[in-house]
C-alpha positions in Angstrom: -25.2 46.0 -7.1 -26.8 42.9 -5.0 -31.1 44.0 -5.3 -32.8 43.2 -2.0 -36.1 42.8 -0.9 -37.9 44.1 2.1 -41.5 42.3 2.5 -42.3 43.1 6.2 -43.8 46.6 7.1 -40.5 48.4 8.5 -40.4 51.7 9.1 -38.2 54.5 7.8 -35.0 53.9 10.5 -35.6 50.2 10.0 -34.6 50.2 6.3 -32.1 53.2 6.6 -30.3 50.3 9.2 -30.5 47.6 6.6 -29.2 50.1 3.5 -26.0 51.9 6.1 -25.0 48.1 4.7 -23.0 48.7 2.1 -23.2 51.7 -1.3 -23.4 47.4 -3.1 -26.3 47.7 -2.3 -30.0 47.9 -3.5 -32.6 48.0 -1.3 -35.7 47.9 -2.2 -39.4 47.4 -0.3 -43.0 46.7 -0.9 -45.7 44.7 0.1 -46.2 40.8 -0.1 -48.9 40.5 -2.2 -47.9 43.4 -5.1 -43.9 42.9 -5.2 -42.5 42.4 -8.2 -39.6 39.5 -6.9 -37.8 39.4 -11.1 -35.0 41.1 -10.1 -34.5 39.9 -6.1 -30.7 38.0 -4.6 -32.1 38.4 -1.8 -35.1 38.8 0.4 -36.8 39.4 3.4 -39.6 37.9 4.4 -42.2 36.0 6.4 -42.6 34.5 3.6 -41.4 33.8 -0.3 -43.4 33.6 -3.3 -44.8 30.1 -3.3 -44.2 30.1 -7.4 -41.1 30.2 -7.4 -40.1 31.1 -11.2 -41.5 34.4 -10.0 -38.3 34.8 -7.7 -35.4 33.9 -11.2 -32.5 35.4 -9.5 -32.9 34.5 -5.5 -30.0 33.6 -3.2 -31.1 33.6 0.0 -34.3 34.2 2.3 -34.5 36.1 5.7 -37.3 34.8 7.0 -39.2 37.1 9.8 -39.7 34.0 12.3 -37.7 31.8 14.4 -39.1 28.2 13.1 -39.3 26.8 10.4 -41.8 24.3 10.1 -44.7 26.1 7.7 -42.7 25.6 5.0 -41.7 21.9 5.3 -43.9 22.2 2.0 -42.6 24.8 1.0 -41.2 24.1 -3.3 -38.2 26.9 -1.0 -37.9 24.4 1.4 -37.9 21.3 -0.4 -36.7 22.0 -4.2 -34.2 23.7 -4.1 -30.7 24.6 -2.7 -31.7 28.8 -1.7 -30.5 29.2 1.4 -32.6 30.1 4.3 -32.5 32.0 7.7 -34.2 33.2 10.8 -35.1 35.5 13.6 -33.9 32.9 16.2 -32.8 34.1 19.1 -34.2 37.7 18.5 -36.4 36.8 21.0 -34.8 33.9 23.0 -34.4 36.5 26.0 -37.9 37.2 26.8 -39.0 33.2 26.2 -36.9 32.5 28.9 -38.2 35.3 30.6 -41.8 33.6 30.1 -40.3 30.3 31.0 -39.1 31.6 34.4 -42.1 33.5 35.5 -44.8 30.8 34.7 -42.6 28.1 36.6 -42.7 30.7 39.3 -46.2 31.3 39.3 -46.7 27.6 38.9 -44.5 27.0 42.4 -46.0 30.1 44.8 -49.6 28.6 43.9 -50.1 31.7 41.8 -53.4 30.4 39.5 -54.7 29.2 43.7 -54.2 32.7 43.8 -56.2 33.9 41.1 -59.2 32.1 41.6 -59.7 32.6 45.9 -59.4 35.9 44.7 -62.3 35.6 42.4 -64.2 34.5 45.1 -63.6 37.2 47.5 -62.4 35.5 50.5 -59.7 33.9 52.6 -59.5 30.4 53.0 -59.9 29.1 56.1 -56.3 29.1 58.5 -55.9 25.6 58.2 -56.5 25.2 54.5 -53.5 28.0 54.2 -50.3 25.8 54.4 -51.9 23.0 52.3 -52.7 24.7 49.6 -49.9 27.8 49.5 -47.1 26.5 50.4 -44.4 26.8 47.5 -42.3 24.8 46.0 -39.0 25.1 46.6 -37.2 26.3 43.2 -34.0 27.6 44.2 -31.8 24.3 43.8 -33.8 22.2 42.2 -32.7 20.4 38.6 -34.2 22.4 35.2 -34.2 20.1 32.0 -34.3 22.0 29.3 -35.4 19.6 25.6 -34.1 21.7 23.4 -31.2 23.5 24.4 -31.1 26.3 21.6 -31.2 30.6 21.5 -34.2 30.4 24.8 -33.2 26.9 26.4 -29.2 28.8 26.9 -31.0 32.4 27.8 -33.1 29.7 31.0 -30.4 27.5 31.4 -28.7 31.5 32.0 -31.6 33.0 34.2 -31.6 29.4 36.2 -28.5 29.0 37.1 -26.9 33.1 38.3 -30.8 33.8 40.0 -31.7 30.0 41.1 -28.7 28.4 41.6 -29.6 25.4 39.9 -29.3 22.1 38.4 -29.6 22.4 34.4 -30.1 19.1 32.5 -29.9 19.8 28.7 -31.1 17.6 25.5 -30.1 18.1 22.2 -30.5 16.2 19.2 -26.6 16.5 19.0 -25.5 16.8 22.5 -21.9 16.9 21.4 -22.5 20.1 20.0 -22.3 22.2 22.2 -21.2 25.6 21.0 -24.6 27.4 19.4 -23.4 29.8 16.0 -26.4 31.9 16.2 -27.6 34.5 17.0 -28.1 35.7 20.2 -28.0 39.6 22.1 -24.9 40.0 23.3 -25.0 39.2 27.7 -27.3 36.6 26.8 -27.7 32.5 26.7 -24.9 30.1 26.8 -22.6 30.6 23.3 -20.3 28.4 24.6 -21.9 24.8 26.0 -20.5 25.6 29.8 -23.7 26.0 31.9 -25.4 22.1 31.6 -24.6 19.7 34.1 -26.0 16.5 32.5 -26.2 16.6 28.6 -28.4 14.0 27.1 -29.5 12.6 23.8 -33.1 12.5 22.8 -32.4 8.8 23.4 -32.0 9.3 27.3 -35.2 11.6 27.2 -36.4 9.7 30.1 -33.5 9.7 32.1 -33.7 13.4 32.0 -37.4 13.7 32.4 -37.2 11.3 35.5 -34.7 13.7 36.9 -36.3 16.7 36.8 -38.8 18.4 39.1 -39.0 20.9 36.1 -39.1 20.5 32.2 -38.8 23.1 29.8 -40.1 22.5 26.4 -37.8 24.6 23.9 -37.5 21.3 21.3 -38.5 23.5 17.2 -41.2 20.8 15.1 -39.3 17.8 13.3 -40.4 15.3 12.7 -38.6 13.8 15.2 -39.8 15.8 18.1 -43.7 15.7 16.7 -45.9 14.8 20.2 -41.9 13.5 21.9 -44.2 14.0 24.7 -46.6 11.8 24.8 -48.4 9.3 28.7 -45.0 7.2 29.0 -43.0 10.3 29.4 -45.4 11.7 31.1 -45.2 8.6 33.6 -41.6 8.7 33.6 -42.0 13.0 35.3 -41.7 13.4 39.4 -45.0 13.5 40.5 -44.3 17.0 42.2 -42.6 18.0 38.5 -44.0 21.2 36.3 -44.0 21.2 32.4 -44.0 24.5 30.1 -43.9 24.2 26.4 -43.0 27.3 24.7 -41.5 25.8 21.6 -44.5 24.6 20.0 -47.3 22.5 20.2 -47.7 19.8 18.0 -44.0 18.9 20.4 -46.3 17.4 23.4 -49.7 15.4 23.6 -51.9 17.5 24.7 -54.2 15.0 25.8 -52.2 13.0 27.1 -50.9 16.3 29.0 -54.4 16.8 30.6 -54.9 13.6 31.4 -51.6 13.5 33.5 -52.4 16.6 35.1 -56.4 15.6 36.0 -54.9 12.1 37.4 -52.3 14.7 39.4 -49.4 12.8 37.8 -47.9 15.9 37.3 -48.0 18.7 40.1 -48.1 21.6 37.1 -48.1 23.0 34.0 -47.5 26.2 32.2 -48.2 26.1 28.2 -47.8 29.2 25.8 -48.3 26.7 21.8 -50.7 24.3 21.1 -50.9 22.1 18.2 -53.8 23.6 16.9 -54.2 27.5 17.2 -56.3 28.9 18.6 -57.3 25.6 20.1 -61.0 24.6 19.8 -63.5 25.6 22.4 -63.6 23.3 25.9 -59.8 22.3 25.5 -59.6 19.9 28.3 -56.2 22.6 29.3 -58.8 24.7 30.1 -60.3 23.1 32.8 -58.0 22.1 34.9 -56.8 23.5 38.2 -52.6 24.9 38.4 -52.6 24.9 35.2 -52.0 28.5 33.2 -52.3 29.2 30.1 -51.4 31.6 27.4 -52.5 32.5 23.4 -49.0 31.9 22.3 -47.8 35.0 23.2 -44.4 34.5 25.4 -42.4 35.6 22.0 -43.8 39.3 22.0 -41.5 41.9 22.9 -41.0 45.6 21.5 -38.1 45.7 19.8 -38.9 42.3 18.0 -38.1 44.6 14.6 -34.9 46.7 15.9 -33.7 43.3 15.8 -34.7 41.4 12.7 -33.6 44.1 11.4 -30.1 44.6 13.1 -29.8 40.5 12.5 -30.1 40.7 8.1 -28.1 43.9 8.2 -25.1 41.5 10.5 -26.3 39.1 7.9 -26.5 40.8 5.4 -22.5 42.7 6.1 -21.8 38.3 6.2 -23.0 37.7 2.6 -21.3 40.6 1.5 -17.7 39.6 2.8 -18.6 35.4 1.9 -18.6 35.0 5.9 -20.7 32.4 7.2 -24.6 33.2 7.5 -26.0 33.4 11.2 -29.2 31.3 11.9 -28.8 29.3 8.8 -31.0 26.7 8.1 -30.2 23.0 7.7 -32.8 21.1 6.0 -31.3 17.0 6.7 -32.7 18.5 10.3 -35.7 20.7 10.1 -34.7 23.5 11.2 
């Protein structure tokens, strides 16, 4: 019998979905702050206990999060060989949709429309064209930094809906397949969509060639402040920058300076190095910038999809098959 402990507040139908995987499972549930981890072989949790002596039999933790940068200093990450898996891919479609939504909003000058609505009037005729002529998205070049589940779904939408050229930057561009979790009909699991593959060493080439750049990379020592002053100067003055990855991958002060100096055309930022960002953060005061409070991954069906992923991983674990979204500690994600 495999003892499975769930410390997320899943409802009964979601727990039953997990239990139906096999009669060889004993699935218990409790709150994280009161849970008895002593018998758990497998744990589903937002975060594992800090004191691993409380979970002496633990072999695998399914995390209720897509990224693991918050666990880089945790004992389970640093000092153990306990398998860690994530929910990467569960909200990839909605994050990709967010990125497309914000690209279209920037390209069609929606922030300026909102500004003029607040003024309660229309601009003079001679100003309407320079204020509201859009940037053409169809056929434009899309640079994606981090070609994981979000980047792949973004590429699919960009290709099929807008005939965009896709430039994909990946830690190892020779590894084009994605064996992680993805919703049926979404993404690019075989890596067939990019027109060009680039490594991080070739980042400046991607930035110079792209009409819109979307940051989707996880936060690791290699990606921290990956986008700084030099990278922003490499971008086209007409280009947009969108961050749906992690805030600390971008030098936010450098981004604000580039926007204020009109070295790039606009930005959409959903993630910040400090959340919430401090009062008076410079990105709030700029035109042609859309700021959202880390909501691009919000999806009502998140817990349902997470339990489906966990159920599939439990089947794989019992069969001795590779787990989906297994964390590679050497890579940091």
